[in-house]
Phi, psi and omega in degrees: 000134183304135175061020174056039182299319180298313181295323180294325177300321179290315182298325185253029185298339179262005182223083183296325179297317181295320179293319179298320176297318181301314183288317187279322187239343190263211186297334180293340181250352183281136171270337174226161179279112184289350178257016182297128180252171177299324180294317179295322178299323178295322178297314181298325178296320178294320179297318182292337182285352175093006178287143179291148181209139170263141183220134175240139181229148178228126172276128183262113183253149180288143172277165181308141180081002179233156179233142180143193179175183179166197181208158173227141181224129180241124183238137178238119183264160177287172188287355182270354183266167178283333181251131181260322181219145180221138176232125176235136177224133173226131177223154172234129175248126187285133183264319179221156174264172184298331179276005177092354180291147179287131176258154180051039186302324183292343181280338179059040183289122179219095173049044172082010180293324184279142179282132178241128183230157175245131182241128183254132178224155180289155178279074179229165177298340180277099185292347183260009183273072179277146180238351179199156177220147180227147175259122178274157182253136176290128181259309189186166166252130183256128174258092188289331185254004175070023181267006179086359179247127179296130181264331181222145167258131187247132178230151181207170174211138176214105184233145175230147178239125180275174184299342179275353182097359179287127181254132182217152177141207184251126185099190180201149179226154179207160173279182186286355173261012179067021175274127180304126183193139174283134180301140175267083188286136178239157179303130180097347179297153183249141176240128177249135175255128182238150174240110186052235184270002183259114180193157356282150175259315174238156181207148176199169176228150183274000000 
């Protein structure tokens, strides 16, 4: 089903407002990705060129007491392309509900002032075994219903690593020793999204 509307209905079964927004204003209604970056366009160009690629994706779902969602996508290209690895992350954190109540109040989200990060950990019983962290960039506040009040705060990351190891794009990633590095994502790995000292807020697995 286009844009995973069925899966999103299941993911957001306890948040009818969020699902309605997804269908009416979000990816379910988009003909193009409004957060498409130059880096993402480069990835799509590589895909169109016919080079083989392995891809892992994670749907980011809200944990209890939080509202929002998003996705992360990790792509690994074959050795004949100019780009060897790509990581894209997009998230929306809900600011208000339809009745005007403040959502995610404990996060204190105000126009990108708060730091939003992604933490990668292995699929092991040790939940604290993180191997990489990334800083997301504030993109925008979205007013989905046109009432002048922002409904979502949007953050993203789009990074590519060439065969020499050079990382370029929007946002930044490092290993746990703070050395700049794109995460080497494996099937089953878990990604946690944190806002300042409050985390995880969103979570998913590849």
